[in-house]
Structures are given as structure tokens and as C-alpha cells.
C-alpha angles and dihedrals in degrees: 000000000000090000092054093046091048090051093047094050090043089056091049090051090052092049089048092054089058104034111016098082090034091066090050091049092049093049094048095038093052094049096046091045090052090050090050091050090053090054093043091054097034140072122271107260094168089096088068094054105030091111088062094055113107119242127300091024091056091068095051112096110258091237090058092045090050093052093045093050092045096050096040088054094046099042093033091051092052092044091052093052090049093042092236119149085346097167093048094049092042091056091044092051091047089056090046090050093049089053090048091051092049095046106031114010104039117095116262092235138354134166104186134042088244091058091047092052090057083075092057090095138100096242127051113239095167096292102081127258112240101144099098095045090049090052090049090052090052091051092046091051087056089056092046091053099036102032125221099306129237098297094069144092089244090061092046092050091047092051093046091047093050092050091063 
């Protein structure tokens, strides 16, 4: 029985090396790409919230911030799906997400931890809605620490580079 369990879990480990991080990259890449498309096809609303951006992003003109956010989400989303420069784009998207939490998703005001936690939800009911961005940061941290996995361009480039 131990032999079969060891073989089963060994197979799961091997499958995980190839597809585990791929599923995470596809999920995150798709969502960030969709967000970038909304910005690409929408009107710049960063001018309305620039005063909520944390320093140093608050001093960047909103037109520049809008373009940076749009293109980091579009290019970063595609790069995550392909597994290309995964760590770079994961760190970039973490920074983008922290700015989004601070300027859009964080509650307007709170005085106790209990009031703050009312904003740890998916929908804003007057208390913020920072649950999904926090989950995304957790998933992006996994990609920063683990890399893109074996089913990725990063892995292919690394293998080809080491062969030379």
C-alpha cells in the first residue's frame, strides 16, 4: 500500500511541477489582462482619485499613471500566461495592486480593526472591498518565490541557457 501511495503522490508532484503554477498564472493573467482592456477601452478616471494614490505615485500625472497601469496589466497579463519574466511582472503587479488597494479598495475611514475587516469582502457596501486584491497579492507572491513552473517560457529559456 505504501508503494502505491508513494507512486500516486509522486505522480501528483510531477503533474504539479508542470501544471500547478500554470493554473495560477492563467487565472491571474486573465484577470489582469481583462482589467487592462477595461482601462484601454475606457475613460481615464485616475484624475478623480489621484489624491488617494500613495507617494510617489501621487506625484505622477494621472495620464501617465493610467497608461502605466493599463500597459502593465495588458502586457503583464499576457506575460504571466506565457510564463515570461514571471517574477518581474509579478512584482510589478503587486505594486500596482497595492496602489489600487490604497486608492480604490481601502475603506474611506475606520477606527477599529473590526471596522477595517468589514472591507475584507468582494463587494463594496460602504466599507471598501480589498479581499480580492489581497488574494491576488498572495498568489503573485507565490509566483515571485516559486517562479513560473516548468510549463513556461521562463523554464524553457533557463534550460536553453544552461545547455550552452
